[in-house]
N, CA, C and O atoms as a Tinker XYZ file with bonds, in Angstrom:
   348  protein
     1  N     -1.840000   46.086000   -4.138000    73     2
     2  CA    -3.040000   46.196000   -3.382000    64     1     3
     3  C     -3.049000   45.099000   -2.322000    63     2     4     5
     4  O     -3.923000   45.082000   -1.456000    81     3
     5  N     -2.063000   44.167000   -2.384000    73     3     6
     6  CA    -1.935000   43.048000   -1.487000    64     5     7
     7  C     -1.448000   43.587000   -0.127000    63     6     8     9
     8  O     -0.425000   44.270000   -0.065000    81     7
     9  N     -2.173000   43.284000    0.952000    73     7    10
    10  CA    -1.763000   43.698000    2.241000    64     9    11
    11  C     -1.458000   42.452000    3.078000    63    10    12    13
    12  O     -2.293000   41.563000    3.242000    81    11
    13  N     -0.262000   42.427000    3.584000    73    11    14
    14  CA     0.131000   41.264000    4.401000    64    13    15
    15  C     -0.532000   41.290000    5.747000    63    14    16    17
    16  O     -0.532000   42.323000    6.417000    81    15
    17  N     -1.091000   40.190000    6.157000    73    15    18
    18  CA    -1.755000   40.070000    7.459000    64    17    19
    19  C     -0.771000   39.221000    8.301000    63    18    20    21
    20  O     -0.397000   38.114000    7.912000    81    19
    21  N     -0.376000   39.755000    9.428000    73    19    22
    22  CA     0.497000   39.019000   10.312000    64    21    23
    23  C     -0.302000   38.480000   11.489000    63    22    24    25
    24  O     -1.169000   39.160000   12.037000    81    23
    25  N      0.007000   37.247000   11.865000    73    23    26
    26  CA    -0.628000   36.638000   13.017000    64    25    27
    27  C      0.154000   36.999000   14.270000    63    26    28    29
    28  O      1.379000   37.116000   14.261000    81    27
    29  N     -0.598000   37.171000   15.341000    73    27    30
    30  CA     0.016000   37.332000   16.629000    64    29    31
    31  C      0.632000   36.017000   17.073000    63    30    32    33
    32  O      0.264000   34.961000   16.559000    81    31
    33  N      1.551000   36.059000   18.004000    73    31    34
    34  CA     2.164000   34.808000   18.519000    64    33    35
    35  C      1.093000   33.823000   19.046000    63    34    36    37
    36  O      1.231000   32.613000   18.865000    81    35
    37  N      0.033000   34.333000   19.694000    73    35    38
    38  CA    -1.034000   33.483000   20.169000    64    37    39
    39  C     -1.831000   32.832000   19.033000    63    38    40    41
    40  O     -2.241000   31.675000   19.130000    81    39
    41  N     -2.035000   33.574000   17.987000    73    39    42
    42  CA    -2.719000   33.068000   16.798000    64    41    43
    43  C     -1.890000   32.009000   16.096000    63    42    44    45
    44  O     -2.428000   31.005000   15.627000    81    43
    45  N     -0.577000   32.226000   16.019000    73    43    46
    46  CA     0.295000   31.232000   15.401000    64    45    47
    47  C      0.280000   29.949000   16.192000    63    46    48    49
    48  O      0.221000   28.873000   15.597000    81    47
    49  N      0.333000   30.015000   17.543000    73    47    50
    50  CA     0.262000   28.842000   18.372000    64    49    51
    51  C     -1.054000   28.128000   18.208000    63    50    52    53
    52  O     -1.085000   26.899000   18.162000    81    51
    53  N     -2.123000   28.852000   18.121000    73    51    54
    54  CA    -3.462000   28.228000   17.930000    64    53    55
    55  C     -3.531000   27.559000   16.572000    63    54    56    57
    56  O     -4.099000   26.473000   16.453000    81    55
    57  N     -2.977000   28.169000   15.562000    73    55    58
    58  CA    -3.019000   27.638000   14.219000    64    57    59
    59  C     -2.209000   26.315000   14.143000    63    58    60    61
    60  O     -2.633000   25.336000   13.529000    81    59
    61  N     -1.030000   26.337000   14.794000    73    59    62
    62  CA    -0.197000   25.089000   14.853000    64    61    63
    63  C     -0.946000   23.992000   15.645000    63    62    64    65
    64  O     -0.908000   22.818000   15.277000    81    63
    65  N     -1.623000   24.393000   16.734000    73    63    66
    66  CA    -2.355000   23.392000   17.495000    64    65    67
    67  C     -3.479000   22.789000   16.674000    63    66    68    69
    68  O     -3.645000   21.570000   16.660000    81    67
    69  N     -4.245000   23.612000   15.998000    73    67    70
    70  CA    -5.334000   23.145000   15.152000    64    69    71
    71  C     -4.848000   22.273000   13.963000    63    70    72    73
    72  O     -5.484000   21.285000   13.595000    81    71
    73  N     -3.740000   22.665000   13.405000    73    71    74
    74  CA    -3.186000   21.848000   12.269000    64    73    75
    75  C     -2.742000   20.514000   12.781000    63    74    76    77
    76  O     -2.939000   19.503000   12.108000    81    75
    77  N     -2.145000   20.473000   13.958000    73    75    78
    78  CA    -1.696000   19.165000   14.561000    64    77    79
    79  C     -2.850000   18.265000   14.873000    63    78    80    81
    80  O     -2.781000   17.049000   14.696000    81    79
    81  N     -3.960000   18.901000   15.359000    73    79    82
    82  CA    -5.213000   18.112000   15.678000    64    81    83
    83  C     -5.808000   17.537000   14.392000    63    82    84    85
    84  O     -6.206000   16.372000   14.367000    81    83
    85  N     -5.874000   18.325000   13.342000    73    83    86
    86  CA    -6.418000   17.878000   12.091000    64    85    87
    87  C     -5.528000   16.717000   11.544000    63    86    88    89
    88  O     -6.055000   15.709000   11.073000    81    87
    89  N     -4.198000   16.866000   11.610000    73    87    90
    90  CA    -3.332000   15.841000   11.114000    64    89    91
    91  C     -3.490000   14.543000   11.936000    63    90    92    93
    92  O     -3.529000   13.449000   11.373000    81    91
    93  N     -3.580000   14.679000   13.269000    73    91    94
    94  CA    -3.747000   13.513000   14.132000    64    93    95
    95  C     -5.069000   12.797000   13.853000    63    94    96    97
    96  O     -5.118000   11.567000   13.868000    81    95
    97  N     -6.139000   13.551000   13.600000    73    95    98
    98  CA    -7.450000   12.950000   13.274000    64    97    99
    99  C     -7.372000   12.280000   11.941000    63    98   100   101
   100  O     -7.967000   11.214000   11.790000    81    99
   101  N     -6.668000   12.827000   10.928000    73    99   102
   102  CA    -6.531000   12.213000    9.664000    64   101   103
   103  C     -5.791000   10.878000    9.766000    63   102   104   105
   104  O     -6.194000    9.875000    9.178000    81   103
   105  N     -4.712000   10.899000   10.520000    73   103   106
   106  CA    -3.924000    9.663000   10.710000    64   105   107
   107  C     -4.782000    8.582000   11.382000    63   106   108   109
   108  O     -4.780000    7.417000   10.983000    81   107
   109  N     -5.514000    9.014000   12.414000    73   107   110
   110  CA    -6.394000    8.029000   13.178000    64   109   111
   111  C     -7.452000    7.451000   12.248000    63   110   112   113
   112  O     -7.768000    6.262000   12.299000    81   111
   113  N     -8.017000    8.361000   11.357000    73   111   114
   114  CA    -9.010000    7.858000   10.426000    64   113   115
   115  C     -8.416000    6.858000    9.454000    63   114   116   117
   116  O     -9.049000    5.855000    9.126000    81   115
   117  N     -7.172000    7.132000    8.981000    73   115   118
   118  CA    -6.513000    6.212000    8.033000    64   117   119
   119  C     -6.259000    4.887000    8.698000    63   118   120   121
   120  O     -6.537000    3.836000    8.121000    81   119
   121  N     -5.732000    4.920000    9.908000    73   119   122
   122  CA    -5.479000    3.664000   10.623000    64   121   123
   123  C     -6.740000    2.895000   10.857000    63   122   124   125
   124  O     -6.756000    1.677000   10.683000    81   123
   125  N     -7.832000    3.580000   11.257000    73   123   126
   126  CA    -9.118000    2.903000   11.484000    64   125   127
   127  C     -9.626000    2.290000   10.188000    63   126   128   129
   128  O    -10.129000    1.166000   10.202000    81   127
   129  N     -9.511000    2.991000    9.077000    73   127   130
   130  CA    -9.953000    2.421000    7.788000    64   129   131
   131  C     -9.145000    1.220000    7.417000    63   130   132   133
   132  O     -9.690000    0.238000    6.912000    81   131
   133  N     -7.802000    1.274000    7.664000    73   131   134
   134  CA    -6.993000    0.109000    7.302000    64   133   135
   135  C     -7.365000   -1.102000    8.102000    63   134   136   137
   136  O     -7.307000   -2.220000    7.590000    81   135
   137  N     -7.752000   -0.913000    9.365000    73   135   138
   138  CA    -8.141000   -1.977000   10.277000    64   137   139
   139  C     -9.512000   -2.420000   10.031000    63   138   140   141
   140  O     -9.807000   -3.606000   10.184000    81   139
   141  N    -10.406000   -1.511000    9.643000    73   139   142
   142  CA   -11.843000   -1.832000    9.446000    64   141   143
   143  C    -12.333000   -1.241000    8.134000    63   142   144   145
   144  O    -13.088000   -0.269000    8.144000    81   143
   145  N    -11.925000   -1.798000    7.022000    73   143   146
   146  CA   -12.271000   -1.204000    5.745000    64   145   147
   147  C    -13.781000   -1.254000    5.515000    63   146   148   149
   148  O    -14.459000   -2.202000    5.914000    81   147
   149  N    -14.285000   -0.213000    4.865000    73   147   150
   150  CA   -15.664000   -0.098000    4.530000    64   149   151
   151  C    -16.056000   -0.976000    3.378000    63   150   152   153
   152  O    -15.307000   -1.083000    2.407000    81   151
   153  N    -17.182000   -1.597000    3.449000    73   151   154
   154  CA   -17.643000   -2.332000    2.296000    64   153   155
   155  C    -18.202000   -1.439000    1.196000    63   154   156   157
   156  O    -18.280000   -1.839000    0.034000    81   155
   157  N    -18.592000   -0.217000    1.580000    73   155   158
   158  CA   -19.112000    0.779000    0.648000    64   157   159
   159  C    -18.108000    1.941000    0.563000    63   158   160   161
   160  O    -18.257000    2.941000    1.264000    81   159
   161  N    -17.099000    1.809000   -0.288000    73   159   162
   162  CA   -16.088000    2.796000   -0.370000    64   161   163
   163  C    -16.571000    4.102000   -1.072000    63   162   164   165
   164  O    -15.966000    5.162000   -0.914000    81   163
   165  N    -17.640000    3.994000   -1.823000    73   163   166
   166  CA   -18.110000    5.169000   -2.552000    64   165   167
   167  C    -17.608000    5.195000   -3.987000    63   166   168   169
   168  O    -18.017000    6.052000   -4.771000    81   167
   169  N    -16.717000    4.257000   -4.343000    73   167   170
   170  CA   -16.165000    4.278000   -5.672000    64   169   171
   171  C    -17.163000    3.465000   -6.579000    63   170   172   173
   172  O    -17.647000    2.394000   -6.213000    81   171
   173  N    -17.413000    4.018000   -7.707000    73   171   174
   174  CA   -18.284000    3.375000   -8.650000    64   173   175
   175  C    -17.619000    3.364000   -9.990000    63   174   176   177
   176  O    -17.142000    4.398000  -10.459000    81   175
   177  N    -17.575000    2.186000  -10.630000    73   175   178
   178  CA   -16.967000    2.054000  -11.984000    64   177   179
   179  C    -18.088000    1.623000  -12.940000    63   178   180   181
   180  O    -18.783000    0.632000  -12.716000    81   179
   181  N    -18.232000    2.399000  -14.001000    73   179   182
   182  CA   -19.159000    2.100000  -15.048000    64   181   183
   183  C    -18.401000    1.489000  -16.262000    63   182   184   185
   184  O    -17.407000    2.031000  -16.746000    81   183
   185  N    -18.914000    0.370000  -16.705000    73   183   186
   186  CA   -18.289000   -0.247000  -17.875000    64   185   187
   187  C    -19.277000   -0.374000  -18.981000    63   186   188   189
   188  O    -20.374000   -0.899000  -18.787000    81   187
   189  N    -18.899000    0.110000  -20.171000    73   187   190
   190  CA   -19.767000    0.129000  -21.316000    64   189   191
   191  C    -20.022000   -1.289000  -21.747000    63   190   192   193
   192  O    -19.162000   -2.152000  -21.573000    81   191
   193  N    -21.174000   -1.547000  -22.300000    73   191   194
   194  CA   -21.538000   -2.909000  -22.659000    64   193   195
   195  C    -20.687000   -3.464000  -23.786000    63   194   196   197
   196  O    -20.650000   -4.679000  -23.983000    81   195
   197  N    -20.018000   -2.625000  -24.516000    73   195   198
   198  CA   -19.137000   -3.128000  -25.563000    64   197   199
   199  C    -17.637000   -3.053000  -25.174000    63   198   200   201
   200  O    -16.762000   -3.113000  -26.038000    81   199
   201  N    -17.363000   -2.920000  -23.860000    73   199   202
   202  CA   -16.032000   -2.785000  -23.379000    64   201   203
   203  C    -15.254000   -4.124000  -23.527000    63   202   204   205
   204  O    -15.828000   -5.201000  -23.359000    81   203
   205  N    -13.998000   -4.040000  -23.831000    73   203   206
   206  CA   -13.188000   -5.213000  -23.924000    64   205   207
   207  C    -12.952000   -5.817000  -22.525000    63   206   208   209
   208  O    -12.553000   -6.978000  -22.434000    81   207
   209  N    -13.177000   -5.096000  -21.481000    73   207   210
   210  CA   -13.085000   -5.662000  -20.120000    64   209   211
   211  C    -14.045000   -6.799000  -19.870000    63   210   212   213
   212  O    -13.785000   -7.673000  -19.042000    81   211
   213  N    -15.126000   -6.790000  -20.568000    73   211   214
   214  CA   -16.089000   -7.863000  -20.431000    64   213   215
   215  C    -15.671000   -9.163000  -21.106000    63   214   216   217
   216  O    -16.192000  -10.235000  -20.800000    81   215
   217  N    -14.720000   -9.046000  -22.030000    73   215   218
   218  CA   -14.231000  -10.231000  -22.748000    64   217   219
   219  C    -12.951000  -10.769000  -22.167000    63   218   220   221
   220  O    -12.689000  -11.968000  -22.266000    81   219
   221  N    -12.155000   -9.931000  -21.571000    73   219   222
   222  CA   -10.790000  -10.350000  -21.130000    64   221   223
   223  C    -10.686000  -10.103000  -19.653000    63   222   224   225
   224  O    -10.557000   -8.947000  -19.251000    81   223
   225  N    -10.734000  -11.119000  -18.815000    73   223   226
   226  CA   -10.714000  -10.994000  -17.364000    64   225   227
   227  C     -9.334000  -10.524000  -16.925000    63   226   228   229
   228  O     -9.213000   -9.993000  -15.822000    81   227
   229  N     -8.310000  -10.687000  -17.713000    73   227   230
   230  CA    -6.924000  -10.376000  -17.309000    64   229   231
   231  C     -6.594000   -8.867000  -17.611000    63   230   232   233
   232  O     -5.594000   -8.339000  -17.126000    81   231
   233  N     -7.467000   -8.195000  -18.425000    73   231   234
   234  CA    -7.195000   -6.808000  -18.743000    64   233   235
   235  C     -7.368000   -5.917000  -17.492000    63   234   236   237
   236  O     -8.341000   -6.032000  -16.746000    81   235
   237  N     -6.407000   -5.052000  -17.309000    73   235   238
   238  CA    -6.488000   -4.195000  -16.146000    64   237   239
   239  C     -7.491000   -3.002000  -16.337000    63   238   240   241
   240  O     -7.572000   -2.393000  -17.404000    81   239
   241  N     -8.194000   -2.730000  -15.311000    73   239   242
   242  CA    -9.248000   -1.613000  -15.368000    64   241   243
   243  C     -8.533000   -0.295000  -15.687000    63   242   244   245
   244  O     -9.051000    0.483000  -16.488000    81   243
   245  N     -7.381000   -0.015000  -15.102000    73   243   246
   246  CA    -6.745000    1.283000  -15.328000    64   245   247
   247  C     -6.360000    1.541000  -16.730000    63   246   248   249
   248  O     -6.157000    2.702000  -17.087000    81   247
   249  N     -6.241000    0.542000  -17.565000    73   247   250
   250  CA    -5.814000    0.743000  -18.950000    64   249   251
   251  C     -7.056000    1.136000  -19.774000    63   250   252   253
   252  O     -6.906000    1.666000  -20.875000    81   251
   253  N     -8.221000    0.899000  -19.290000    73   251   254
   254  CA    -9.441000    1.151000  -20.116000    64   253   255
   255  C    -10.251000    2.218000  -19.479000    63   254   256   257
   256  O    -10.770000    3.064000  -20.206000    81   255
   257  N    -10.408000    2.260000  -18.211000    73   255   258
   258  CA   -11.371000    3.172000  -17.564000    64   257   259
   259  C    -10.742000    4.514000  -17.251000    63   258   260   261
   260  O     -9.537000    4.611000  -17.017000    81   259
   261  N    -11.561000    5.539000  -17.248000    73   259   262
   262  CA   -11.152000    6.845000  -16.760000    64   261   263
   263  C    -11.646000    6.899000  -15.344000    63   262   264   265
   264  O    -12.855000    6.830000  -15.121000    81   263
   265  N    -10.775000    7.016000  -14.385000    73   263   266
   266  CA   -11.173000    6.966000  -12.939000    64   265   267
   267  C    -11.471000    8.262000  -12.406000    63   266   268   269
   268  O    -11.841000    8.306000  -11.232000    81   267
   269  N    -11.372000    9.357000  -13.081000    73   267   270
   270  CA   -11.752000   10.668000  -12.524000    64   269   271
   271  C    -12.217000   11.606000  -13.618000    63   270   272   273
   272  O    -11.913000   11.417000  -14.796000    81   271
   273  N    -12.940000   12.593000  -13.217000    73   271   274
   274  CA   -13.446000   13.552000  -14.157000    64   273   275
   275  C    -12.251000   14.428000  -14.696000    63   274   276   277
   276  O    -12.342000   14.976000  -15.794000    81   275
   277  N    -11.218000   14.541000  -13.966000    73   275   278
   278  CA   -10.051000   15.235000  -14.409000    64   277   279
   279  C     -9.393000   14.538000  -15.560000    63   278   280   281
   280  O     -8.959000   15.195000  -16.506000    81   279
   281  N     -9.299000   13.181000  -15.517000    73   279   282
   282  CA    -8.738000   12.400000  -16.622000    64   281   283
   283  C     -9.661000   12.495000  -17.829000    63   282   284   285
   284  O     -9.200000   12.616000  -18.964000    81   283
   285  N    -10.999000   12.440000  -17.574000    73   283   286
   286  CA   -11.899000   12.564000  -18.667000    64   285   287
   287  C    -11.820000   13.882000  -19.387000    63   286   288   289
   288  O    -11.885000   13.933000  -20.615000    81   287
   289  N    -11.678000   14.963000  -18.623000    73   287   290
   290  CA   -11.505000   16.276000  -19.254000    64   289   291
   291  C    -10.207000   16.393000  -20.007000    63   290   292   293
   292  O    -10.160000   16.963000  -21.097000    81   291
   293  N     -9.131000   15.843000  -19.420000    73   291   294
   294  CA    -7.849000   15.920000  -20.103000    64   293   295
   295  C     -7.904000   15.091000  -21.385000    63   294   296   297
   296  O     -7.343000   15.515000  -22.395000    81   295
   297  N     -8.543000   13.951000  -21.385000    73   295   298
   298  CA    -8.671000   13.195000  -22.652000    64   297   299
   299  C     -9.448000   13.938000  -23.686000    63   298   300   301
   300  O     -9.080000   13.941000  -24.861000    81   299
   301  N    -10.560000   14.593000  -23.262000    73   299   302
   302  CA   -11.417000   15.326000  -24.230000    64   301   303
   303  C    -10.642000   16.516000  -24.780000    63   302   304   305
   304  O    -10.713000   16.784000  -25.979000    81   303
   305  N     -9.885000   17.256000  -23.917000    73   303   306
   306  CA    -9.116000   18.372000  -24.427000    64   305   307
   307  C     -8.083000   17.950000  -25.421000    63   306   308   309
   308  O     -7.864000   18.634000  -26.420000    81   307
   309  N     -7.431000   16.817000  -25.166000    73   307   310
   310  CA    -6.425000   16.281000  -26.064000    64   309   311
   311  C     -7.043000   15.955000  -27.427000    63   310   312   313
   312  O     -6.477000   16.234000  -28.484000    81   311
   313  N     -8.242000   15.347000  -27.348000    73   311   314
   314  CA    -8.974000   14.968000  -28.581000    64   313   315
   315  C     -9.340000   16.221000  -29.396000    63   314   316   317
   316  O     -9.210000   16.237000  -30.620000    81   315
   317  N     -9.799000   17.268000  -28.695000    73   315   318
   318  CA   -10.191000   18.498000  -29.346000    64   317   319
   319  C     -8.932000   19.209000  -29.978000    63   318   320   321
   320  O     -8.985000   19.778000  -31.068000    81   319
   321  N     -7.847000   19.131000  -29.237000    73   319   322
   322  CA    -6.599000   19.776000  -29.750000    64   321   323
   323  C     -6.139000   19.041000  -31.013000    63   322   324   325
   324  O     -5.701000   19.696000  -31.959000    81   323
   325  N     -6.219000   17.720000  -31.066000    73   323   326
   326  CA    -5.864000   16.993000  -32.266000    64   325   327
   327  C     -6.727000   17.348000  -33.454000    63   326   328   329
   328  O     -6.245000   17.487000  -34.579000    81   327
   329  N     -8.037000   17.497000  -33.180000    73   327   330
   330  CA    -8.910000   17.879000  -34.251000    64   329   331
   331  C     -8.577000   19.261000  -34.778000    63   330   332   333
   332  O     -8.655000   19.509000  -35.982000    81   331
   333  N     -8.200000   20.177000  -33.865000    73   331   334
   334  CA    -7.793000   21.521000  -34.248000    64   333   335
   335  C     -6.509000   21.572000  -35.063000    63   334   336   337
   336  O     -6.365000   22.424000  -35.940000    81   335
   337  N     -5.592000   20.684000  -34.788000    73   335   338
   338  CA    -4.303000   20.593000  -35.505000    64   337   339
   339  C     -4.494000   20.070000  -36.937000    63   338   340   341
   340  O     -3.736000   20.416000  -37.843000    81   339
   341  N     -5.508000   19.242000  -37.117000    73   339   342
   342  CA    -5.701000   18.696000  -38.440000    64   341   343
   343  C     -6.320000   19.710000  -39.415000    63   342   344   345
   344  O     -6.152000   19.572000  -40.626000    81   343
   345  N     -7.016000   20.702000  -38.915000    73   343   346
   346  CA    -7.727000   21.663000  -39.757000    64   345   347
   347  C     -6.736000   22.652000  -40.433000    63   346   348
   348  O     -7.158000   23.535000  -41.181000    81   347
């Protein structure tokens, strides 16, 4: 049921032009951010009151914190799988 849609040569040129403009804008944005970093990056880290991070300043955040919902879901699925294997 899949029907291939072919672009005309003009459409292909326009698509290439738009993709190049998007890439150029992304590069410009990255350069601008590197030169003028934002004080409000949007990243928020929550630390539980009983976290070992509060006791040890040398402990790396990445070893304790889950930095994305994807990592949180993966950890939860792994935990559930282990519980299922024990039954």
